[in-house]
C-alpha positions as CSV (number, residue, x, y, z in Angstrom):
1,M,-50.1,77.1,-11.2
2,K,-48.4,80.3,-10.7
3,T,-46.4,82.5,-12.6
4,G,-47.4,81.0,-16.1
5,I,-45.3,81.9,-19.3
6,K,-47.5,83.9,-21.1
7,I,-48.1,85.9,-18.2
8,L,-44.2,86.9,-17.8
9,I,-44.0,87.4,-21.3
10,G,-47.1,90.0,-21.4
11,L,-46.1,92.0,-18.5
12,I,-42.4,92.5,-19.9
13,L,-44.0,94.0,-22.9
14,L,-45.6,96.7,-21.3
15,N,-42.6,98.0,-20.1
16,I,-44.1,98.7,-16.9
17,T,-41.7,100.3,-14.3
18,T,-42.4,97.4,-11.8
19,L,-42.7,94.2,-12.9
20,S,-44.2,92.1,-9.9
21,F,-44.1,88.2,-10.1
22,S,-46.4,87.9,-7.0
23,Q,-49.7,89.2,-8.6
24,S,-48.8,87.1,-11.6
25,K,-50.9,84.0,-11.2
26,I,-52.5,82.0,-13.8
27,E,-55.2,78.8,-13.2
28,A,-54.3,75.6,-14.6
29,S,-57.2,75.8,-16.7
30,E,-56.1,79.2,-18.6
31,I,-52.9,76.6,-19.5
32,S,-54.0,73.6,-21.7
33,E,-53.3,70.6,-19.7
34,K,-52.2,68.6,-22.3
35,M,-49.3,70.8,-23.1
36,Q,-47.9,71.0,-19.7
37,W,-46.0,67.9,-20.1
38,F,-44.7,69.8,-23.0
39,S,-43.8,72.9,-21.5
40,D,-42.0,70.9,-18.3
41,A,-40.2,69.0,-20.5
42,K,-37.6,71.2,-21.7
43,L,-35.8,68.3,-24.0
44,G,-36.4,65.8,-26.4
45,V,-34.8,63.7,-28.9
46,F,-35.2,63.6,-32.7
47,I,-34.5,60.6,-34.7
48,H,-33.9,60.6,-38.0
49,T,-33.6,56.9,-39.4
50,G,-34.0,55.8,-42.8
51,I,-32.8,54.1,-45.8
52,Y,-30.8,57.3,-46.8
53,A,-28.5,55.8,-44.1
54,V,-26.9,53.0,-46.0
55,D,-25.1,55.5,-48.7
56,G,-24.8,58.5,-46.1
57,I,-26.9,61.2,-47.9
58,G,-29.2,63.7,-47.5
59,E,-32.7,62.2,-46.5
60,S,-34.8,62.2,-49.5
61,W,-33.6,66.1,-50.6
62,S,-30.8,64.4,-52.1
63,F,-32.7,63.2,-55.1
64,H,-35.1,66.1,-55.0
65,N,-32.3,68.3,-56.1
66,K,-30.8,65.5,-58.7
67,R,-27.7,65.0,-56.5
68,I,-28.6,61.3,-57.2
69,L,-31.5,59.6,-59.5
70,H,-34.4,58.8,-57.3
71,S,-33.8,55.1,-58.9
72,D,-30.5,54.9,-57.5
73,Y,-31.8,56.6,-54.0
74,M,-34.8,53.7,-53.6
75,K,-32.1,51.1,-54.2
76,Q,-31.0,51.6,-50.5
77,L,-33.8,49.7,-49.7
78,K,-31.3,47.0,-50.5
79,G,-29.3,47.8,-47.9
80,F,-31.1,48.8,-45.1
81,T,-30.8,45.5,-42.7
82,L,-31.2,46.8,-38.8
83,N,-28.8,43.9,-38.0
84,N,-28.3,46.1,-34.4
85,Y,-31.1,47.7,-33.9
86,D,-31.8,48.0,-30.3
87,P,-34.8,49.4,-29.2
88,A,-34.3,48.9,-25.6
89,Y,-30.7,50.8,-25.8
90,W,-31.9,53.6,-27.8
91,A,-34.8,54.4,-25.4
92,E,-32.0,53.8,-22.1
93,L,-29.7,56.4,-24.1
94,I,-32.5,58.6,-24.5
95,K,-33.5,58.2,-20.8
96,E,-29.7,58.8,-20.0
97,T,-29.8,62.7,-21.6
98,G,-32.8,63.5,-19.3
99,A,-35.0,63.6,-22.3
100,R,-38.9,63.4,-21.8
101,Y,-40.1,63.0,-25.3
102,A,-38.5,61.5,-28.6
103,V,-39.9,61.7,-32.2
104,I,-39.1,59.4,-34.6
105,T,-38.9,59.7,-38.5
106,T,-42.5,57.2,-39.4
107,K,-42.3,58.7,-43.2
108,H,-40.0,60.9,-44.8
109,H,-40.4,62.9,-47.9
110,D,-39.3,59.6,-49.9
111,G,-42.1,58.1,-48.8
112,V,-40.5,55.0,-47.3
113,A,-42.8,53.9,-43.9
114,M,-40.4,53.0,-41.0
115,Y,-43.5,51.0,-39.7
116,D,-45.8,48.0,-41.3
117,T,-47.9,50.4,-43.3
118,K,-50.9,48.2,-44.9
119,M,-51.6,51.5,-47.4
120,N,-48.6,50.6,-49.9
121,N,-45.6,48.2,-50.3
122,L,-43.2,50.8,-49.3
123,S,-42.0,50.1,-46.2
124,I,-38.5,48.6,-44.3
125,V,-41.3,45.8,-43.1
126,K,-42.2,44.9,-46.9
127,A,-39.1,45.8,-48.9
128,S,-36.0,45.9,-47.3
129,P,-34.1,43.3,-45.5
130,A,-34.8,45.0,-41.6
131,K,-38.5,43.1,-42.6
132,R,-39.3,44.9,-39.0
133,D,-41.4,47.7,-37.9
134,M,-39.0,49.9,-36.1
135,I,-41.5,52.2,-34.7
136,K,-43.6,49.9,-32.4
137,P,-41.1,47.9,-30.2
138,F,-39.3,51.6,-30.1
139,F,-42.5,53.3,-28.5
140,A,-43.1,50.4,-26.3
141,E,-39.6,50.7,-24.7
142,L,-40.0,54.4,-24.4
143,R,-43.2,54.2,-22.4
144,K,-41.6,51.8,-20.2
145,R,-39.7,54.4,-19.2
146,N,-42.3,57.5,-19.0
147,I,-41.1,59.1,-22.0
148,K,-43.4,60.5,-24.0
149,C,-43.8,59.3,-27.9
150,G,-43.5,61.5,-31.0
151,A,-44.1,60.6,-34.9
152,Y,-42.5,62.6,-37.4
153,F,-45.2,62.2,-40.7
154,S,-44.3,63.7,-43.9
155,L,-47.2,64.9,-45.3
156,I,-45.9,65.2,-49.0
157,D,-44.7,61.5,-50.7
158,W,-42.6,62.2,-53.7
159,S,-42.4,58.9,-54.3
160,N,-46.1,58.1,-54.6
161,A,-47.9,58.3,-58.3
162,D,-50.5,60.2,-56.9
163,Y,-48.2,62.9,-55.7
164,P,-48.4,66.1,-57.6
165,G,-44.8,66.3,-57.8
166,F,-41.7,68.4,-56.4
167,L,-42.5,71.8,-54.7
168,K,-45.8,72.6,-57.6
169,D,-43.1,72.1,-59.8
170,S,-44.8,69.4,-61.5
171,S,-44.9,67.1,-64.9
172,R,-47.2,64.5,-63.2
173,Y,-50.3,67.1,-62.5
174,K,-52.0,70.0,-61.3
175,I,-54.4,69.7,-58.7
176,E,-57.1,71.8,-60.1
177,N,-56.4,69.9,-63.2
178,D,-57.5,66.4,-61.9
179,Y,-58.7,66.5,-58.2
180,K,-60.0,63.0,-58.4
181,R,-56.1,61.9,-58.4
182,W,-55.3,64.5,-55.4
183,N,-58.4,62.9,-53.6
184,S,-56.7,59.6,-54.0
185,F,-53.5,61.1,-52.7
186,R,-55.6,62.1,-50.0
187,D,-57.2,59.1,-48.9
188,F,-53.1,57.4,-48.9
189,F,-51.7,59.4,-46.8
190,Q,-54.4,60.2,-44.4
191,G,-54.8,56.5,-44.3
192,Q,-51.6,56.1,-43.0
193,I,-51.7,58.8,-40.3
194,K,-54.8,56.8,-39.1
195,E,-52.7,53.8,-39.1
196,L,-50.2,55.0,-36.7
197,T,-53.1,56.9,-34.8
198,L,-55.3,53.6,-34.0
199,G,-52.0,51.1,-34.2
200,Y,-49.6,53.5,-32.3
201,N,-51.2,56.6,-30.6
202,P,-48.3,59.2,-30.7
203,D,-48.2,61.6,-27.7
204,L,-47.1,63.7,-30.3
205,W,-47.2,64.5,-33.7
206,W,-44.3,66.6,-35.7
207,F,-45.3,67.1,-39.2
208,D,-43.3,68.3,-42.3
209,G,-43.8,69.3,-45.5
210,D,-47.1,71.4,-45.0
211,W,-45.2,74.5,-47.3
212,E,-46.2,72.6,-50.7
213,H,-49.9,73.1,-50.2
214,S,-53.1,75.2,-48.5
215,A,-54.8,74.1,-45.2
216,E,-57.6,73.6,-47.3
217,E,-55.7,70.9,-49.9
218,W,-54.1,69.2,-47.2
219,E,-57.5,69.2,-45.3
220,S,-55.7,69.9,-42.4
221,Q,-58.9,70.7,-39.8
222,K,-59.7,67.2,-40.7
223,I,-56.2,65.8,-40.0
224,R,-56.5,67.2,-36.7
225,K,-59.9,66.0,-35.9
226,M,-58.8,62.5,-36.5
227,I,-56.2,62.7,-34.4
228,L,-57.6,64.1,-31.6
229,K,-60.8,62.1,-31.6
230,S,-58.5,59.3,-31.2
231,N,-56.6,61.3,-28.5
232,P,-57.8,63.8,-27.0
233,K,-54.1,65.0,-25.3
234,A,-52.0,64.5,-28.6
235,I,-49.8,67.2,-29.1
236,I,-48.9,68.8,-32.8
237,N,-46.6,70.8,-34.0
238,G,-46.8,73.9,-35.8
239,R,-46.4,72.2,-39.5
240,L,-50.1,71.6,-40.2
241,Q,-50.8,75.1,-42.2
242,G,-51.9,76.8,-38.7
243,Y,-53.6,73.8,-37.1
244,G,-50.8,73.0,-34.7
245,D,-50.1,73.8,-30.8
246,Y,-46.5,74.8,-31.3
247,E,-44.0,76.3,-33.0
248,T,-40.9,74.7,-34.3
249,P,-38.2,77.2,-35.5
250,E,-35.1,74.8,-37.4
251,Q,-31.7,74.8,-36.4
252,N,-31.1,78.8,-36.3
253,F,-31.8,80.2,-32.3
254,P,-34.1,83.2,-32.7
255,V,-32.1,86.4,-31.3
256,T,-35.1,87.6,-29.4
257,R,-37.3,85.6,-27.0
258,P,-40.3,84.1,-29.4
259,K,-43.7,85.4,-28.3
260,F,-45.4,81.4,-28.9
261,N,-46.8,80.1,-25.9
262,W,-44.6,77.4,-26.6
263,W,-42.0,76.4,-29.0
264,E,-39.2,74.0,-29.7
265,L,-35.8,74.6,-31.8
266,C,-35.0,71.1,-34.0
267,M,-31.4,71.1,-33.9
268,T,-28.1,68.6,-35.6
269,S,-25.8,67.2,-33.9
270,N,-23.5,68.2,-36.2
271,D,-24.7,69.2,-40.0
272,N,-27.1,66.6,-41.2
273,W,-30.3,65.4,-39.7
274,G,-29.9,61.6,-41.3
275,Y,-26.5,59.5,-40.7
276,Q,-23.7,60.8,-43.1
277,L,-19.6,60.3,-43.0
278,D,-19.4,64.0,-41.2
279,T,-17.0,65.4,-39.0
280,L,-18.2,68.7,-38.2
281,W,-20.0,67.1,-34.9
282,K,-21.1,70.0,-32.8
283,T,-19.0,69.5,-29.1
284,P,-21.0,68.6,-25.6
285,Y,-19.9,72.5,-24.9
286,E,-21.9,73.5,-28.0
287,I,-24.6,71.8,-27.1
288,I,-25.2,72.6,-23.6
289,T,-24.8,76.2,-24.3
290,I,-27.3,76.4,-27.1
291,F,-30.1,74.3,-24.7
292,V,-29.6,76.6,-21.7
293,D,-30.1,79.5,-24.3
294,V,-33.5,77.9,-25.5
295,V,-34.8,76.7,-21.9
296,S,-33.9,80.7,-20.5
297,N,-36.2,81.7,-23.5
298,G,-39.2,79.8,-22.5
299,G,-38.6,76.6,-24.8
300,N,-37.4,73.4,-25.8
301,L,-34.8,71.6,-27.6
302,L,-35.3,68.9,-29.6
303,L,-31.7,67.5,-30.4
304,D,-31.7,64.8,-33.2
305,M,-29.0,61.7,-33.8
306,G,-28.9,59.8,-37.1
307,P,-28.3,56.0,-36.7
308,K,-26.5,53.7,-39.0
309,E,-28.3,51.4,-41.7
310,D,-27.8,48.5,-39.4
311,G,-29.4,50.6,-35.9
312,S,-26.3,51.5,-34.4
313,I,-25.2,55.2,-33.3
314,P,-22.3,56.9,-34.2
315,E,-20.0,57.3,-31.2
316,E,-19.6,60.8,-31.4
317,Q,-22.7,61.1,-30.7
318,L,-23.0,58.7,-28.1
319,T,-20.4,61.1,-26.4
320,I,-22.9,64.1,-26.8
321,F,-25.6,62.6,-25.2
322,K,-23.7,61.1,-22.7
323,E,-22.0,64.2,-21.4
324,L,-25.3,65.9,-21.9
325,G,-26.8,63.4,-19.4
326,A,-24.5,64.1,-16.9
327,W,-24.8,67.8,-16.8
328,N,-28.3,67.0,-16.8
329,K,-28.2,65.1,-13.7
330,K,-26.2,67.7,-12.0
331,N,-28.0,70.3,-13.2
332,G,-31.5,69.5,-13.9
333,E,-33.2,71.4,-10.9
334,A,-32.7,74.4,-12.8
335,I,-34.0,73.0,-16.1
336,F,-36.6,70.7,-15.9
337,N,-40.0,71.7,-15.0
338,T,-38.8,75.8,-14.9
339,L,-40.0,78.8,-16.3
340,G,-37.6,81.0,-18.9
341,G,-35.5,83.4,-17.1
342,L,-34.8,87.0,-16.6
343,P,-36.0,89.6,-19.1
344,Q,-32.7,90.7,-21.6
345,G,-30.6,93.5,-19.2
346,H,-31.2,92.1,-16.0
347,Y,-28.5,89.8,-16.1
348,Y,-26.0,88.9,-19.2
349,G,-26.7,85.3,-19.7
350,P,-29.2,82.4,-19.9
351,S,-31.5,81.9,-16.7
352,T,-34.7,80.2,-15.4
353,I,-36.9,80.8,-12.8
354,S,-39.0,78.1,-10.3
355,K,-42.5,77.7,-11.1
356,D,-43.3,79.6,-7.6
357,S,-41.1,82.4,-8.6
358,T,-38.8,82.6,-5.4
359,I,-35.7,81.0,-7.2
360,V,-33.8,82.4,-9.9
361,Y,-31.1,80.1,-11.6
362,L,-28.3,81.9,-13.4
363,F,-26.2,79.8,-16.1
364,L,-22.6,80.8,-16.6
365,H,-20.5,79.9,-19.0
366,A,-17.5,77.5,-18.4
367,N,-14.8,80.3,-18.3
368,V,-17.0,82.9,-16.2
369,S,-15.3,83.8,-12.9
370,G,-14.9,86.8,-10.9
371,N,-17.9,89.4,-10.5
372,I,-21.0,88.9,-12.1
373,M,-23.9,91.5,-12.0
374,I,-27.5,91.3,-11.6
375,K,-29.6,94.9,-12.5
376,G,-33.3,95.6,-11.2
377,L,-33.6,92.8,-8.6
378,V,-36.1,94.3,-5.7
379,N,-35.9,91.0,-4.1
380,K,-33.7,90.3,-1.1
381,I,-30.8,87.4,-2.0
382,E,-31.3,85.1,1.1
383,D,-28.6,82.4,-0.5
384,I,-26.9,81.7,-3.4
385,T,-26.1,78.2,-4.1
386,V,-24.0,76.6,-6.8
387,V,-26.0,73.9,-8.0
388,G,-25.0,70.3,-7.7
389,T,-22.3,71.1,-5.2
390,K,-22.5,72.3,-1.4
391,S,-20.6,75.6,-2.2
392,H,-22.5,78.9,-1.1
393,L,-21.6,82.2,-2.4
394,T,-21.5,85.9,-0.9
395,H,-22.8,89.0,-2.9
396,K,-23.4,92.7,-2.1
397,V,-25.6,95.5,-3.2
398,V,-23.9,98.8,-4.7
399,G,-25.3,102.2,-5.4
400,K,-28.6,101.4,-3.4
401,I,-30.0,105.1,-2.5
402,S,-31.9,104.9,0.9
403,W,-35.0,107.2,-0.4
404,S,-35.7,105.7,-4.0
405,S,-37.5,102.8,-4.8
406,V,-34.6,102.0,-7.5
407,P,-32.7,98.9,-6.2
408,G,-28.9,99.0,-6.7
409,L,-26.6,96.6,-8.8
410,I,-26.0,93.0,-6.9
411,Y,-22.6,91.9,-7.7
412,I,-21.7,88.1,-7.1
413,D,-18.0,86.5,-6.7
414,V,-17.3,83.5,-8.4
415,P,-14.5,82.2,-7.1
416,E,-12.4,79.7,-10.1
417,N,-12.3,76.6,-8.1
418,I,-16.0,75.8,-8.3
419,K,-16.7,76.1,-12.1
420,D,-18.5,73.4,-14.1
421,K,-16.6,72.7,-17.1
422,Y,-19.7,73.0,-19.9
423,V,-22.0,75.8,-17.5
424,T,-22.1,76.6,-13.9
425,V,-25.6,77.0,-12.4
426,L,-26.0,79.7,-9.4
427,K,-29.3,78.9,-7.4
428,L,-30.4,82.7,-5.9
429,K,-33.0,82.2,-3.1
430,L,-35.3,85.2,-2.7
431,D,-37.5,86.7,0.3
432,K,-40.6,86.7,-1.7
433,P,-41.8,86.1,-5.1
434,L,-39.2,87.5,-7.7
435,K,-39.8,91.3,-8.1
436,L,-38.3,93.4,-10.9
437,Y,-37.7,97.2,-11.5
438,R,-38.2,97.9,-14.9
439,G,-37.6,101.6,-14.9
440,Y,-35.3,103.8,-15.9
441,G,-33.6,105.0,-12.6
442,G,-33.7,108.5,-11.5
443,F,-35.8,109.8,-8.7
444,N,-38.7,107.0,-9.2
């Protein structure tokens, strides 16, 4: 594979005068094979499903923060029906968005398993009217559509009597005073991980809650080895106390490009992870602009949805997914299987680069028209097209001095009538692999 993202970032940080992508080749063996699909995927769907949807309250944290009694929270088990749950419909909707993977809650901090666990009786199979395993049929439908399957799993379990308690402030016990009890809990939650590993074989593990204890206390290394022994290609997120494969910042987008090899931004579609009566929905425009910004910076977007207790999906969520899917269908070549874009300063907006670095994609927010500018492009542009259309655009170079190696400024005229209603994408075909000037001007 040519032009790996690690090489790209490394050269940028060197701040060398000329950055040549044609010299930046990386052997496939240098990037873990199992991470390649994740790097190419760009978009995943996060699903927070649980009994908290019955009353539309915060998942687990509502009783942790004393907004509701734990006993009242658990009463929601009686109202969790899944009467309208259609895993095939869910999987088809996810495919329509363009997402390459999906992550679903198998157990949140409340300890309620969404699958048929044999480790205790606290599951929707045994303790709710749903009386069915959500995970197995959903994974089966995803795999029919070649979508990778991710399992969210909370290490902490605030309903388990053998767990020390909330945020280390516990009236139950302290680990150092009762290792036998802690070992009992470790056997329990590791037993659930083993169940999911052997019975469901997730492609990706999305752990949560690791902040409450150390890697040694969790036995993180043991957990990783157990997962990879069963499935050597499984990917693990960064919330396993240093034993994960990629980082996952939450909600807030990093201002500068993260230095991680692989990362994803997990973000809600409104202001909540699970289903609530929430009117603060993000618009399709906001979701798409966030998405292209993430991809431009070399990451993935893991976009959340919170289904209702009966398994149906809010209309606002459907609108977001369908609009995102339509935009991806038109502009997907600039998103999927690409690399993070131009370093800051060359173009004032998101961008991506083809893997062979001969194509640069520029993203223009909906209201952008007129002249846009690119700085420091050494290459000649052979053609400019508007992705998803047959339109060709013209450009001109200004400020180029014949005796200087410093490239001129490139201006592209973007007419009003070619604009996408959300984000317009320009495709710049270069004469050779991308080469950027990174100096300070003058006589060099």
